[in-house]
Structures are given as structure tokens and as C-alpha cells.
C-alpha positions as a LaTeX table, in Angstrom:
\begin{tabular}{lrrr}
\hline
Residue & $x$ (\AA) & $y$ (\AA) & $z$ (\AA) \\
\hline
Unk1 & 26.67 & 17.68 & $-72.89$ \\
Unk2 & 24.09 & 16.83 & $-76.29$ \\
Unk3 & 24.56 & 18.37 & $-79.16$ \\
Unk4 & 21.13 & 20.41 & $-78.72$ \\
Unk5 & 22.50 & 21.67 & $-76.12$ \\
Unk6 & 25.72 & 22.95 & $-77.42$ \\
Unk7 & 23.45 & 24.13 & $-79.80$ \\
Unk8 & 20.98 & 25.81 & $-77.93$ \\
Unk9 & 22.82 & 25.99 & $-74.18$ \\
Unk10 & 25.36 & 29.12 & $-73.78$ \\
Unk11 & 27.39 & 30.10 & $-71.07$ \\
Unk12 & 25.04 & 32.60 & $-70.69$ \\
Unk13 & 22.24 & 30.91 & $-70.40$ \\
Unk14 & 23.70 & 28.15 & $-68.26$ \\
Unk15 & 24.43 & 30.84 & $-65.82$ \\
Unk16 & 20.92 & 31.83 & $-65.67$ \\
Unk17 & 19.39 & 28.98 & $-65.41$ \\
Unk18 & 21.16 & 28.14 & $-62.63$ \\
Unk19 & 21.25 & 30.97 & $-60.79$ \\
Unk20 & 17.49 & 30.69 & $-61.14$ \\
Unk21 & 17.80 & 27.04 & $-59.77$ \\
Unk22 & 20.00 & 27.92 & $-56.64$ \\
Unk23 & 17.06 & 30.79 & $-56.22$ \\
Unk24 & 14.77 & 28.13 & $-56.47$ \\
Unk25 & 16.34 & 26.03 & $-53.74$ \\
Unk26 & 17.05 & 28.30 & $-51.17$ \\
Unk27 & 14.08 & 30.80 & $-51.04$ \\
Unk28 & 11.35 & 29.06 & $-53.23$ \\
Unk29 & 10.64 & 25.45 & $-52.43$ \\
Unk30 & 11.23 & 26.23 & $-48.69$ \\
Unk31 & 8.40 & 28.26 & $-48.63$ \\
Unk32 & 6.47 & 26.15 & $-50.56$ \\
Unk33 & 7.03 & 23.23 & $-48.25$ \\
Unk34 & 5.72 & 25.53 & $-45.32$ \\
Unk35 & 2.85 & 27.39 & $-47.45$ \\
Unk36 & 1.30 & 24.35 & $-49.83$ \\
Unk37 & 0.03 & 22.17 & $-47.21$ \\
Unk38 & $-2.10$ & 24.55 & $-45.21$ \\
Unk39 & $-2.96$ & 26.31 & $-48.59$ \\
Unk40 & $-1.05$ & 29.72 & $-47.88$ \\
Unk41 & $-0.48$ & 32.31 & $-50.44$ \\
Unk42 & 3.05 & 33.34 & $-51.83$ \\
Unk43 & 4.11 & 36.16 & $-49.32$ \\
Unk44 & 4.93 & 39.60 & $-50.36$ \\
Unk45 & 8.55 & 38.63 & $-49.72$ \\
Unk46 & 8.74 & 36.46 & $-51.97$ \\
Unk47 & 7.47 & 37.84 & $-54.75$ \\
Unk48 & 9.99 & 41.00 & $-53.90$ \\
Unk49 & 12.48 & 38.81 & $-54.05$ \\
Unk50 & 11.04 & 38.07 & $-57.42$ \\
Unk51 & 11.13 & 41.67 & $-57.97$ \\
Unk52 & 14.78 & 42.18 & $-57.04$ \\
Unk53 & 16.09 & 38.74 & $-59.49$ \\
Unk54 & 14.39 & 40.73 & $-62.20$ \\
Unk55 & 11.79 & 38.20 & $-63.16$ \\
Unk56 & 9.00 & 39.95 & $-64.02$ \\
Unk57 & 10.89 & 41.88 & $-66.25$ \\
Unk58 & 12.64 & 39.23 & $-68.37$ \\
Unk59 & 10.80 & 39.61 & $-71.25$ \\
Unk60 & 10.45 & 43.24 & $-71.42$ \\
Unk61 & 13.16 & 45.42 & $-73.30$ \\
Unk62 & 15.58 & 47.23 & $-71.28$ \\
Unk63 & 14.51 & 50.84 & $-72.42$ \\
Unk64 & 11.31 & 49.90 & $-69.44$ \\
Unk65 & 13.88 & 48.56 & $-67.36$ \\
Unk66 & 13.71 & 44.59 & $-67.98$ \\
Unk67 & 15.75 & 42.15 & $-69.07$ \\
Unk68 & 15.18 & 42.12 & $-72.72$ \\
Unk69 & 15.16 & 38.54 & $-72.81$ \\
Unk70 & 13.46 & 35.80 & $-75.34$ \\
Unk71 & 11.65 & 32.99 & $-74.57$ \\
Unk72 & 13.79 & 30.48 & $-74.59$ \\
Unk73 & 15.43 & 32.41 & $-71.41$ \\
Unk74 & 11.91 & 32.95 & $-70.02$ \\
Unk75 & 11.46 & 29.64 & $-70.58$ \\
Unk76 & 14.66 & 28.32 & $-68.26$ \\
Unk77 & 13.67 & 30.23 & $-65.14$ \\
Unk78 & 10.33 & 29.26 & $-64.95$ \\
Unk79 & 11.32 & 25.27 & $-64.72$ \\
Unk80 & 13.79 & 25.99 & $-62.17$ \\
Unk81 & 10.79 & 28.04 & $-60.47$ \\
Unk82 & 8.41 & 25.34 & $-61.12$ \\
Unk83 & 10.72 & 23.11 & $-59.86$ \\
Unk84 & 10.07 & 24.53 & $-56.44$ \\
Unk85 & 6.45 & 25.67 & $-56.56$ \\
Unk86 & 4.24 & 25.77 & $-60.23$ \\
Unk87 & 2.28 & 28.87 & $-58.47$ \\
Unk88 & 5.73 & 31.13 & $-58.33$ \\
Unk89 & 6.88 & 30.27 & $-62.23$ \\
Unk90 & 2.97 & 30.94 & $-63.02$ \\
Unk91 & 3.75 & 34.80 & $-60.91$ \\
Unk92 & 6.38 & 35.50 & $-62.85$ \\
Unk93 & 3.76 & 35.48 & $-66.11$ \\
Unk94 & 1.93 & 38.30 & $-64.38$ \\
Unk95 & 4.63 & 40.90 & $-65.71$ \\
Unk96 & 6.76 & 38.92 & $-68.44$ \\
Unk97 & 3.53 & 38.40 & $-70.54$ \\
Unk98 & 3.81 & 39.79 & $-74.22$ \\
Unk99 & 0.62 & 40.53 & $-74.45$ \\
Unk100 & 0.17 & 44.44 & $-72.29$ \\
Unk101 & 2.80 & 45.28 & $-74.88$ \\
Unk102 & 1.29 & 44.69 & $-77.77$ \\
Unk103 & $-2.28$ & 46.25 & $-76.80$ \\
Unk104 & $-0.85$ & 49.36 & $-75.32$ \\
Unk105 & 0.56 & 52.13 & $-77.88$ \\
Unk106 & 3.92 & 54.01 & $-77.16$ \\
Unk107 & 2.75 & 55.76 & $-74.41$ \\
Unk108 & 0.74 & 53.67 & $-72.53$ \\
Unk109 & 4.25 & 51.62 & $-72.97$ \\
Unk110 & 6.44 & 54.36 & $-71.26$ \\
Unk111 & 4.37 & 54.43 & $-68.58$ \\
Unk112 & 2.98 & 51.09 & $-67.77$ \\
Unk113 & 5.78 & 48.99 & $-68.98$ \\
Unk114 & 8.38 & 49.57 & $-66.31$ \\
Unk115 & 6.32 & 49.26 & $-63.17$ \\
Unk116 & 5.40 & 45.82 & $-64.47$ \\
Unk117 & 9.58 & 45.32 & $-64.81$ \\
Unk118 & 9.46 & 46.46 & $-61.56$ \\
Unk119 & 7.01 & 44.02 & $-60.30$ \\
Unk120 & 5.13 & 47.09 & $-59.29$ \\
Unk121 & 2.33 & 46.43 & $-61.47$ \\
Unk122 & 1.22 & 42.92 & $-62.04$ \\
Unk123 & $-2.02$ & 41.30 & $-63.43$ \\
Unk124 & $-4.62$ & 39.08 & $-63.20$ \\
Unk125 & $-5.84$ & 38.08 & $-66.59$ \\
Unk126 & $-9.65$ & 37.56 & $-66.69$ \\
Unk127 & $-10.64$ & 35.86 & $-69.72$ \\
Unk128 & $-12.69$ & 32.32 & $-69.66$ \\
Unk129 & $-16.40$ & 32.02 & $-68.15$ \\
Unk130 & $-18.80$ & 30.11 & $-66.46$ \\
Unk131 & $-19.63$ & 28.49 & $-70.08$ \\
Unk132 & $-16.84$ & 29.80 & $-71.89$ \\
Unk133 & $-13.22$ & 27.94 & $-71.71$ \\
Unk134 & $-11.68$ & 26.30 & $-74.92$ \\
Unk135 & $-13.74$ & 28.18 & $-77.16$ \\
Unk136 & $-12.74$ & 31.69 & $-76.34$ \\
Unk137 & $-14.40$ & 33.04 & $-79.34$ \\
Unk138 & $-17.71$ & 33.17 & $-77.30$ \\
Unk139 & $-17.23$ & 35.63 & $-74.85$ \\
Unk140 & $-20.32$ & 36.49 & $-73.29$ \\
Unk141 & $-19.71$ & 38.95 & $-71.14$ \\
Unk142 & $-20.68$ & 42.66 & $-72.50$ \\
Unk143 & $-19.11$ & 46.17 & $-72.34$ \\
Unk144 & $-21.02$ & 48.76 & $-73.61$ \\
Unk145 & $-20.48$ & 52.51 & $-74.03$ \\
Unk146 & $-22.23$ & 54.42 & $-71.96$ \\
Unk147 & $-20.87$ & 58.46 & $-72.21$ \\
Unk148 & $-17.13$ & 58.28 & $-71.28$ \\
Unk149 & $-17.80$ & 55.42 & $-69.45$ \\
Unk150 & $-17.41$ & 51.51 & $-70.35$ \\
Unk151 & $-20.57$ & 49.57 & $-68.55$ \\
Unk152 & $-19.44$ & 46.22 & $-68.12$ \\
Unk153 & $-21.93$ & 43.36 & $-67.49$ \\
Unk154 & $-21.67$ & 39.53 & $-66.63$ \\
Unk155 & $-19.69$ & 36.46 & $-64.99$ \\
Unk156 & $-15.80$ & 35.68 & $-65.59$ \\
Unk157 & $-14.00$ & 32.69 & $-64.18$ \\
Unk158 & $-10.83$ & 31.21 & $-63.44$ \\
Unk159 & $-9.26$ & 34.49 & $-62.47$ \\
Unk160 & $-6.39$ & 33.37 & $-60.90$ \\
Unk161 & $-4.41$ & 36.11 & $-58.43$ \\
Unk162 & $-7.94$ & 38.52 & $-59.31$ \\
Unk163 & $-7.17$ & 40.09 & $-55.52$ \\
Unk164 & $-3.66$ & 39.87 & $-55.30$ \\
Unk165 & $-2.92$ & 41.81 & $-58.98$ \\
Unk166 & $-2.62$ & 45.50 & $-59.12$ \\
Unk167 & $-4.55$ & 45.54 & $-62.36$ \\
Unk168 & $-7.16$ & 43.16 & $-64.02$ \\
Unk169 & $-7.13$ & 42.30 & $-67.73$ \\
Unk170 & $-10.07$ & 41.96 & $-68.81$ \\
Unk171 & $-11.74$ & 40.54 & $-72.15$ \\
Unk172 & $-15.72$ & 41.81 & $-73.25$ \\
Unk173 & $-17.41$ & 41.49 & $-75.56$ \\
Unk174 & $-18.26$ & 44.95 & $-77.41$ \\
Unk175 & $-20.02$ & 44.01 & $-80.44$ \\
Unk176 & $-22.12$ & 41.03 & $-82.02$ \\
Unk177 & $-21.21$ & 39.68 & $-85.87$ \\
Unk178 & $-23.69$ & 38.36 & $-87.12$ \\
Unk179 & $-21.34$ & 35.54 & $-89.25$ \\
Unk180 & $-21.30$ & 32.96 & $-87.00$ \\
Unk181 & $-17.43$ & 32.21 & $-88.54$ \\
Unk182 & $-16.63$ & 35.68 & $-87.65$ \\
Unk183 & $-17.77$ & 35.65 & $-83.66$ \\
Unk184 & $-14.14$ & 36.20 & $-82.51$ \\
Unk185 & $-14.01$ & 39.78 & $-83.52$ \\
Unk186 & $-15.87$ & 42.10 & $-81.50$ \\
Unk187 & $-14.00$ & 41.21 & $-78.26$ \\
Unk188 & $-12.38$ & 44.09 & $-76.77$ \\
Unk189 & $-9.61$ & 44.34 & $-74.03$ \\
Unk190 & $-9.74$ & 46.81 & $-70.69$ \\
Unk191 & $-7.34$ & 47.65 & $-67.99$ \\
Unk192 & $-8.94$ & 47.19 & $-64.51$ \\
Unk193 & $-6.95$ & 49.00 & $-61.34$ \\
Unk194 & $-7.39$ & 47.93 & $-57.80$ \\
Unk195 & $-5.40$ & 48.19 & $-54.68$ \\
Unk196 & $-3.45$ & 45.25 & $-54.13$ \\
Unk197 & $-4.76$ & 41.92 & $-52.18$ \\
Unk198 & $-8.57$ & 43.22 & $-53.12$ \\
Unk199 & $-10.77$ & 43.08 & $-55.29$ \\
Unk200 & $-12.36$ & 45.86 & $-57.61$ \\
Unk201 & $-14.92$ & 48.18 & $-55.72$ \\
Unk202 & $-18.16$ & 47.38 & $-57.09$ \\
Unk203 & $-17.06$ & 43.65 & $-57.90$ \\
Unk204 & $-18.18$ & 40.41 & $-56.33$ \\
Unk205 & $-16.13$ & 37.33 & $-56.46$ \\
Unk206 & $-16.22$ & 34.23 & $-54.71$ \\
Unk207 & $-13.09$ & 32.09 & $-54.68$ \\
Unk208 & $-12.84$ & 28.50 & $-56.09$ \\
Unk209 & $-11.99$ & 25.48 & $-54.24$ \\
Unk210 & $-9.61$ & 23.93 & $-56.04$ \\
Unk211 & $-7.62$ & 20.62 & $-55.65$ \\
Unk212 & $-3.94$ & 22.22 & $-56.34$ \\
Unk213 & $-2.36$ & 25.23 & $-57.17$ \\
Unk214 & $-2.06$ & 26.45 & $-54.22$ \\
Unk215 & 0.06 & 30.01 & $-53.29$ \\
Unk216 & $-3.37$ & 31.68 & $-54.57$ \\
Unk217 & $-6.24$ & 32.19 & $-55.29$ \\
Unk218 & $-8.05$ & 31.94 & $-58.37$ \\
Unk219 & $-12.03$ & 33.71 & $-58.46$ \\
Unk220 & $-15.11$ & 33.77 & $-60.11$ \\
Unk221 & $-16.19$ & 37.60 & $-60.92$ \\
Unk222 & $-19.15$ & 38.98 & $-61.30$ \\
Unk223 & $-19.94$ & 42.35 & $-63.05$ \\
Unk224 & $-23.26$ & 43.84 & $-62.33$ \\
Unk225 & $-23.42$ & 47.04 & $-64.86$ \\
Unk226 & $-19.87$ & 47.64 & $-63.20$ \\
Unk227 & $-18.35$ & 51.44 & $-65.01$ \\
Unk228 & $-14.98$ & 51.87 & $-66.13$ \\
Unk229 & $-13.27$ & 55.13 & $-67.58$ \\
Unk230 & $-13.36$ & 55.31 & $-71.77$ \\
Unk231 & $-9.82$ & 55.00 & $-71.25$ \\
Unk232 & $-9.93$ & 51.31 & $-69.48$ \\
Unk233 & $-9.71$ & 50.14 & $-73.61$ \\
Unk234 & $-7.03$ & 49.54 & $-74.92$ \\
Unk235 & $-5.79$ & 48.12 & $-78.00$ \\
Unk236 & $-7.95$ & 48.34 & $-80.76$ \\
Unk237 & $-11.34$ & 47.87 & $-80.29$ \\
Unk238 & $-12.82$ & 44.44 & $-81.10$ \\
Unk239 & $-9.83$ & 42.72 & $-82.16$ \\
Unk240 & $-8.52$ & 41.64 & $-79.26$ \\
Unk241 & $-8.64$ & 37.97 & $-79.91$ \\
Unk242 & $-6.10$ & 38.60 & $-82.16$ \\
Unk243 & $-3.60$ & 39.60 & $-79.43$ \\
Unk244 & $-4.62$ & 37.14 & $-77.48$ \\
Unk245 & $-3.55$ & 34.49 & $-80.02$ \\
Unk246 & $-0.61$ & 36.05 & $-80.63$ \\
Unk247 & 1.04 & 35.22 & $-77.79$ \\
Unk248 & $-0.35$ & 31.75 & $-77.44$ \\
Unk249 & 3.25 & 30.10 & $-78.42$ \\
Unk250 & 5.21 & 31.41 & $-75.51$ \\
Unk251 & 1.93 & 31.14 & $-73.30$ \\
Unk252 & 1.96 & 27.25 & $-74.32$ \\
Unk253 & 5.98 & 26.86 & $-73.65$ \\
Unk254 & 5.89 & 28.48 & $-70.67$ \\
Unk255 & 3.11 & 25.87 & $-69.61$ \\
Unk256 & 5.63 & 23.45 & $-70.93$ \\
Unk257 & 8.46 & 24.75 & $-69.04$ \\
Unk258 & 6.56 & 24.59 & $-66.04$ \\
Unk259 & 5.72 & 20.67 & $-66.63$ \\
Unk260 & 9.08 & 20.22 & $-66.74$ \\
Unk261 & 9.82 & 21.64 & $-63.16$ \\
Unk262 & 7.04 & 19.69 & $-61.99$ \\
Unk263 & 8.65 & 16.39 & $-63.71$ \\
Unk264 & 12.17 & 17.27 & $-62.64$ \\
Unk265 & 11.15 & 17.65 & $-58.91$ \\
Unk266 & 10.02 & 14.43 & $-58.69$ \\
Unk267 & 12.49 & 13.03 & $-59.88$ \\
Unk268 & 15.16 & 14.92 & $-57.99$ \\
Unk269 & 12.91 & 13.77 & $-55.34$ \\
Unk270 & 12.30 & 10.36 & $-56.14$ \\
Unk271 & 16.43 & 9.81 & $-56.95$ \\
Unk272 & 17.64 & 10.95 & $-52.99$ \\
Unk273 & 14.90 & 8.93 & $-51.51$ \\
Unk274 & 15.31 & 5.36 & $-52.68$ \\
Unk275 & 18.56 & 6.22 & $-51.87$ \\
Unk276 & 17.75 & 6.53 & $-48.88$ \\
Unk277 & 14.83 & 3.98 & $-47.58$ \\
Unk278 & 15.92 & 0.52 & $-47.01$ \\
Unk279 & 13.94 & $-2.62$ & $-47.83$ \\
Unk280 & 14.87 & $-6.17$ & $-47.38$ \\
Unk281 & 18.30 & $-5.16$ & $-46.43$ \\
Unk282 & 19.30 & $-2.80$ & $-49.17$ \\
Unk283 & 18.25 & 0.61 & $-51.02$ \\
Unk284 & 15.32 & 0.34 & $-52.61$ \\
Unk285 & 17.61 & 2.26 & $-55.58$ \\
Unk286 & 19.09 & $-1.51$ & $-56.04$ \\
Unk287 & 16.02 & $-2.87$ & $-57.52$ \\
Unk288 & 15.79 & $-3.46$ & $-60.96$ \\
Unk289 & 12.01 & $-2.04$ & $-61.05$ \\
Unk290 & 13.12 & 1.17 & $-59.00$ \\
Unk291 & 15.94 & 1.95 & $-61.52$ \\
Unk292 & 13.90 & 1.33 & $-64.45$ \\
Unk293 & 11.12 & 3.86 & $-63.48$ \\
Unk294 & 13.97 & 6.03 & $-62.54$ \\
Unk295 & 15.60 & 5.38 & $-66.54$ \\
Unk296 & 12.06 & 6.13 & $-67.94$ \\
Unk297 & 11.47 & 9.18 & $-66.06$ \\
Unk298 & 15.17 & 10.90 & $-66.89$ \\
Unk299 & 14.53 & 9.92 & $-70.04$ \\
Unk300 & 10.97 & 11.30 & $-70.61$ \\
Unk301 & 11.87 & 14.74 & $-68.88$ \\
Unk302 & 15.09 & 15.25 & $-70.72$ \\
Unk303 & 12.56 & 14.34 & $-74.48$ \\
Unk304 & 10.28 & 17.29 & $-73.29$ \\
Unk305 & 13.00 & 19.40 & $-72.38$ \\
Unk306 & 14.70 & 19.35 & $-75.66$ \\
Unk307 & 11.39 & 19.54 & $-77.83$ \\
Unk308 & 11.21 & 22.69 & $-75.48$ \\
Unk309 & 14.83 & 24.05 & $-76.33$ \\
Unk310 & 13.57 & 23.75 & $-79.80$ \\
Unk311 & 10.42 & 25.87 & $-79.58$ \\
Unk312 & 11.84 & 28.23 & $-77.89$ \\
Unk313 & 14.34 & 28.83 & $-80.23$ \\
Unk314 & 12.16 & 29.22 & $-82.77$ \\
Unk315 & 9.49 & 31.50 & $-81.10$ \\
Unk316 & 12.68 & 33.75 & $-80.30$ \\
Unk317 & 13.37 & 33.36 & $-84.29$ \\
Unk318 & 10.18 & 35.00 & $-84.91$ \\
Unk319 & 9.28 & 31.72 & $-86.81$ \\
Unk320 & 5.33 & 30.62 & $-86.68$ \\
Unk321 & 5.26 & 26.85 & $-84.76$ \\
Unk322 & 1.99 & 26.80 & $-83.63$ \\
Unk323 & 1.98 & 23.38 & $-84.26$ \\
Unk324 & 5.03 & 22.96 & $-82.32$ \\
Unk325 & 4.27 & 24.76 & $-79.37$ \\
Unk326 & 1.14 & 22.27 & $-79.43$ \\
Unk327 & 3.44 & 19.18 & $-79.50$ \\
Unk328 & 5.62 & 20.82 & $-76.61$ \\
Unk329 & 2.51 & 21.32 & $-74.42$ \\
Unk330 & 0.75 & 18.65 & $-74.69$ \\
Unk331 & 4.13 & 16.22 & $-74.52$ \\
Unk332 & 4.99 & 17.73 & $-71.91$ \\
Unk333 & 1.91 & 18.02 & $-69.71$ \\
Unk334 & 0.58 & 14.43 & $-70.41$ \\
Unk335 & 4.75 & 13.32 & $-69.58$ \\
Unk336 & 4.33 & 15.84 & $-66.31$ \\
Unk337 & 1.28 & 13.44 & $-65.05$ \\
Unk338 & 3.28 & 10.72 & $-66.32$ \\
Unk339 & 6.42 & 11.21 & $-64.43$ \\
Unk340 & 4.83 & 12.37 & $-61.07$ \\
Unk341 & 2.73 & 9.80 & $-60.84$ \\
Unk342 & 6.03 & 7.37 & $-61.06$ \\
Unk343 & 7.97 & 9.37 & $-58.50$ \\
Unk344 & 4.89 & 9.10 & $-56.14$ \\
Unk345 & 4.88 & 5.16 & $-56.58$ \\
Unk346 & 8.71 & 5.09 & $-55.49$ \\
Unk347 & 7.43 & 6.87 & $-52.64$ \\
Unk348 & 5.04 & 5.00 & $-51.63$ \\
Unk349 & 2.84 & 5.10 & $-49.08$ \\
Unk350 & 5.07 & 8.25 & $-47.65$ \\
Unk351 & 4.37 & 9.84 & $-51.20$ \\
Unk352 & 0.60 & 9.78 & $-50.66$ \\
Unk353 & 0.80 & 12.36 & $-47.63$ \\
Unk354 & 1.51 & 16.03 & $-47.15$ \\
Unk355 & 4.99 & 15.33 & $-45.42$ \\
Unk356 & 6.46 & 15.69 & $-49.03$ \\
Unk357 & 6.09 & 17.53 & $-52.10$ \\
Unk358 & 5.96 & 14.68 & $-54.15$ \\
Unk359 & 2.07 & 15.12 & $-53.81$ \\
Unk360 & 2.40 & 18.85 & $-54.68$ \\
Unk361 & 4.11 & 17.97 & $-57.79$ \\
Unk362 & 1.67 & 15.56 & $-58.68$ \\
Unk363 & $-1.92$ & 17.43 & $-58.09$ \\
Unk364 & $-0.23$ & 20.59 & $-60.31$ \\
Unk365 & 1.58 & 18.28 & $-63.18$ \\
Unk366 & $-2.16$ & 17.45 & $-63.29$ \\
Unk367 & $-3.40$ & 20.67 & $-64.07$ \\
Unk368 & $-0.59$ & 21.85 & $-66.63$ \\
Unk369 & $-3.08$ & 19.21 & $-69.04$ \\
Unk370 & $-6.36$ & 21.43 & $-68.59$ \\
Unk371 & $-4.67$ & 25.67 & $-68.58$ \\
Unk372 & $-3.59$ & 27.25 & $-71.46$ \\
Unk373 & $-5.05$ & 24.83 & $-73.80$ \\
Unk374 & $-6.63$ & 21.35 & $-72.70$ \\
Unk375 & $-4.70$ & 18.12 & $-74.53$ \\
Unk376 & $-7.14$ & 18.04 & $-76.52$ \\
Unk377 & $-7.14$ & 21.15 & $-77.85$ \\
Unk378 & $-3.32$ & 20.43 & $-78.83$ \\
Unk379 & $-4.38$ & 17.25 & $-80.45$ \\
Unk380 & $-7.28$ & 19.32 & $-82.88$ \\
Unk381 & $-4.22$ & 21.97 & $-83.66$ \\
Unk382 & $-1.61$ & 19.38 & $-84.61$ \\
Unk383 & $-4.09$ & 17.02 & $-86.34$ \\
Unk384 & $-5.36$ & 20.16 & $-88.80$ \\
Unk385 & $-1.59$ & 21.48 & $-88.83$ \\
Unk386 & $-1.42$ & 17.46 & $-90.30$ \\
Unk387 & $-4.39$ & 16.60 & $-92.14$ \\
Unk388 & $-6.09$ & 20.43 & $-93.16$ \\
Unk389 & $-9.02$ & 21.24 & $-90.36$ \\
Unk390 & $-12.22$ & 18.94 & $-90.55$ \\
Unk391 & $-15.72$ & 19.60 & $-91.78$ \\
\hline
\end{tabular}
């Protein structure tokens, strides 16, 4: 075990990781191999097993029925789940996000957080819009007060799990600052309760055709005079952008963990295949070209993992690490695409079929360079920290 592993990986954390790995191999991977090729949804039975493992309450305080663990443990588990199916590693974020805790008042926390921890009240995030991706301060979906109600008008995009969730967290503009530099103000957050398995009554939606990230659907939503009670607005009105920004470090660490899990799956599958695949009278693992590919893949994965451990530790210590969180998100996602592509190359033609999980790792790894802030956004954050913001 390396020196940094000694520093970060306690016996308890080693156990948490091994339990998550065993759960993934036995419960997640078979389901992924069966359903991802046909774009099937994550079954309720697997969601119930995740809930029984406590995986929706990793980051929720014990007083609310959660485990009260840190970002480190959260990412350990997410990495293992992503080794089976990245969508499942993403699903646990529908309960563990610290955003809701920060937005709710004490009475709301006491009412809502136990249901979240048990997996009975899972969220879908409705943030992006057709014309709003990286520039989240430019949200245009409107929420206007009408007596004891809010009236929502506008469109949202990339709302994954909008049908399967128990509620949608909607970000909408309640006011507009005339100062361009303060346009991030005026964004508020709303809870839209809904039946599990359906879109909210009165909200129109269409499923977005994707090349990967299967297991659940991603939606475009249209709000046309949709009404919510006044109490649906949570957090300080007009200040939702600050709550959103506060959680970015952990969200980026979680994406790095998912990226590493995908790469680990590719490495393990490629290693096993290379030892079994015979060419020219011997396993291809005997050829130096293949051995060096595997060695480089393993090295890049471990480098990303060690950086992630460092970042998670900083987050759990309460230290600011926006630069480092962007670094690990950037490094791990770029690494994941390279490694999964190399894994597919080792499998050759077999890797380009749905008979192996490798193509799933490859497709999903490509997404990690886009969501939770593109690679280009991460490079901007890192360079701004190094050089100051450009004019």
C-alpha cells in the first residue's frame, strides 16, 4: 500500500470499498450487462437494494437516518458502482447531494431528509436549458408570484430521471438584475412533488435520444403556466446560485470517481481478455504492445485515484479546493476516455460489439468530459486560479 493509501485508506474505508465492490459485481454488473444493451431502465428492485445498503444516505447526517459519512466514502462507493454501471453511481447522487440540506430549513430537513436517506424521496435536477449549459447564470425559465402560488414558464433540458424521481428540483428566475455582472442573482429553487414513474401533471416532456448513459431517461421539459404553491420555493429567494456553487467541488469529485470506476472496469475486462485471447499460438497478454497498454492504463487510473483521495480529504476537512476539484474532474474524465478507448482496442472487434461491457464504459466515459462542467470549463477555472481571471 502506498504512503498516500496509508494516510487516507483506514480499515473502515477499506471495508466500505470492498463491500461496495462486492455489491457491484454481484448486483449491479449483471443488471447492467442485461439492460444497457437494450436501453432498459434501472429496475426498482436494484433501487431497493441500493436503499437497503444505505447508499442514498451516505452524506446525510445520522440524526436524519443517514450514515453521516464524508465525501471520501461517498466517492469510494461511487467509484465501485461506476465500475458496474455509471448510471447507478449517478443514481445515488439523487439522495446524497448536499444541496438540498443547504436549501432546507430545520423543519423541512426533519420532514424530508429521513425520506431521502431511505431512498423513498429521490430527486431529479432541472437546471440546464436549451440555451443554457455552462453559463448557468443565464437561466431564463421564469417563476412569477401570483397570490399564494408561483407560475412557472419556460423550458428545461437535460433533466435526467424526471420521470423516475419522486420530486424535481427546479431552478427558475424570480427576478432579473439590470447589472450584467450580477445576473447570477434572482435565481430561486423550487420543489415539484410528483408521482414516481411519471412527469408532473401539467408538465410536457420529451425524452432526449442519447448515445449512452442508459438505465434512465433524460428529458426536455416544457412549463407553460405551471402552478406551484408558495411553499414550494425553498432556500433564500434569488440566491440559489450560491447554494449551487457551494456544492460544485463535491459534484466534481463524484464525477471523477465515476470516471475512475469506468476506467477500472475497462482495465479489468481488458486484462482478463488479454490473458484468454490466443493469437499466433499464445495469449495476447504475452505481447509487449498489449502489456505496455495495460501498464499505462493502470498507471493513469492510479494517478487519478490518488488525486481524488487528496481532493476528497480537502473537502471533508472543510477546505476550499475549487482548483483541485476542477483538476481531478478534468484529469479523471480525460483519462477515462483514453483508458476505455485503449481497453476497446485490446478487445479489437469484440470490443466494438454489445457482447462486452467495454463499449458501455467507452460511451459513458465520453460523457464525463461534458457533464458537471466540461473539460474546457475546468481548464478555465484552473487557469484563472493560476493566472487570475482574463479580461
